[in-house]
C-alpha positions in Angstrom: 124.6 -107.7 22.7 120.8 -107.0 23.6 121.2 -103.2 22.9 122.8 -103.8 19.7 120.2 -106.2 18.4 117.6 -103.6 19.3 119.8 -101.1 17.2 119.3 -103.6 14.4 115.9 -103.9 14.8 115.4 -100.1 14.7 117.4 -100.1 11.6 115.1 -102.5 9.7 112.2 -100.3 10.8 111.1 -101.3 14.2 109.6 -98.1 15.9 111.3 -97.2 19.4 108.1 -95.4 20.4 106.1 -98.4 19.7 104.1 -99.8 22.8 105.8 -103.2 22.2 109.3 -102.1 21.9 108.7 -99.6 24.9 107.2 -102.4 27.2 109.9 -104.9 26.3 112.8 -102.4 27.0 110.9 -101.4 30.4 110.6 -105.0 31.5 114.2 -105.8 30.6 115.2 -102.9 32.7 113.0 -103.9 35.7 114.5 -107.1 35.4 118.0 -105.9 35.4 117.2 -103.8 38.5 115.5 -106.8 40.4 118.5 -108.9 39.7 120.8 -105.9 40.7 119.2 -105.5 44.0 119.1 -109.2 44.8 122.8 -109.7 44.1 123.4 -106.7 46.3 121.4 -108.2 49.2 123.9 -111.2 49.0 127.2 -109.4 48.5 129.8 -112.0 47.5 127.3 -114.5 46.1 129.3 -116.5 43.4 128.3 -118.6 40.6 130.3 -120.8 38.0 128.5 -121.2 34.3 129.6 -124.6 33.1 129.1 -126.9 30.1 129.1 -130.5 31.3 130.5 -133.0 28.6 130.8 -137.1 29.2 134.5 -136.7 29.6 135.2 -133.1 31.0 133.8 -129.9 31.9 133.8 -126.4 30.3 133.9 -123.2 32.6 132.7 -120.1 30.8 134.8 -117.1 30.6 133.3 -114.1 32.1 135.6 -111.7 30.6 134.0 -112.9 26.8 131.0 -114.3 27.3 128.4 -111.4 27.1 125.6 -112.7 29.5 128.3 -113.4 32.2 129.8 -110.1 31.5 126.2 -108.4 32.3 125.7 -110.7 35.2 129.1 -109.5 36.5 128.1 -105.7 35.9 125.0 -106.1 37.8 126.5 -107.3 40.8 127.2 -111.3 40.7 130.6 -112.4 41.4 131.9 -114.8 38.4 135.1 -116.2 38.9 138.1 -115.6 36.4 139.1 -118.6 34.4 142.4 -119.9 33.2 142.3 -119.8 29.4 144.6 -122.0 27.1 144.8 -120.0 24.0 145.0 -123.2 21.9 141.5 -123.7 23.0 140.3 -120.5 22.2 139.0 -117.8 24.6 135.4 -118.8 25.7 136.0 -121.9 27.6 138.5 -123.3 30.4 138.7 -126.8 30.0 138.6 -128.6 33.3 138.7 -132.1 34.1 136.5 -133.9 36.6 139.3 -134.1 39.0 140.0 -130.4 39.0 136.7 -128.8 39.1 137.0 -128.3 43.0 139.0 -125.2 42.4 135.6 -123.5 41.8 134.2 -123.3 45.0 131.1 -121.2 44.4 127.7 -120.9 45.6 125.8 -121.5 42.4 126.6 -123.8 39.8 124.9 -123.3 36.4 125.2 -125.9 34.2 124.4 -125.5 30.4 121.2 -127.0 29.2 123.3 -128.0 25.9 125.4 -130.5 28.3 124.5 -133.4 30.4 121.2 -133.3 32.3 121.3 -131.7 35.9 121.1 -135.4 37.4 123.8 -136.7 35.4 126.0 -133.6 36.6 125.3 -134.4 39.9 126.3 -137.8 39.7 129.9 -136.7 39.0 131.5 -137.3 42.6 133.8 -134.3 42.2 130.9 -132.0 40.9 128.6 -133.6 43.9 131.2 -132.4 46.4 131.2 -129.0 45.4 129.5 -126.7 48.0 126.8 -125.3 45.9 125.6 -128.6 44.9 125.6 -130.1 48.1 123.1 -127.2 49.1 121.1 -128.2 46.2 121.8 -124.7 44.3 122.7 -126.2 40.9 120.7 -124.9 38.2 120.3 -125.1 34.1 121.7 -122.1 32.3 120.6 -121.2 29.0 123.6 -119.8 27.2 121.6 -119.4 23.8 119.1 -117.1 24.9 117.7 -114.8 22.4 119.3 -111.5 22.1 116.4 -109.6 22.7 114.8 -107.5 25.4 112.4 -110.4 25.8 115.2 -113.0 25.9 117.1 -111.0 28.3 114.1 -110.6 30.8 113.3 -114.0 30.8 117.0 -115.0 31.6 117.4 -112.3 34.2 114.0 -113.5 35.9 115.2 -117.0 36.0 118.7 -116.4 37.4 116.9 -113.8 39.9 114.8 -116.6 41.4 118.0 -118.8 41.6 120.1 -116.1 43.5 117.1 -115.4 45.8 116.8 -119.0 46.8 120.4 -119.3 47.1 122.7 -118.8 50.3 126.1 -118.2 50.4 127.8 -121.5 51.3 131.7 -120.8 50.3 132.2 -118.5 53.4 132.2 -115.7 51.2 
């Protein structure tokens, strides 16, 4: 997605050889390399990406969410989800009682949903290994699709991965 937006910027008159464009692309590539190296240092480290609502949880589908596709490409394990076509293809709708099927090392909670402290207060979420280990972080699913936006997302996620331990026995 980011490269497509870069193509759009170029089509609209941005200069590919301008210092800001070259620097932004280099920073994004460096952030991707750092993230890939960090995930390679912790093979099997897994993360689930969730939007928490007051009545249920929505688990993002890594086969269609462009950021999750990219994180997977760079080495992060993100579990597949079970999609009900009646609900679209982006989210698996998960009750609080069944979130335990996602035993991951990181729990990434969308900033759009409940605040982290409220997500942690859900008993079944609190019982997850990732949450018990304090490895619950905010996920910005609405990052700006630019080199700068991806750099920010990858830098934050790299810090989360660096701080994390594998707590699921993977």
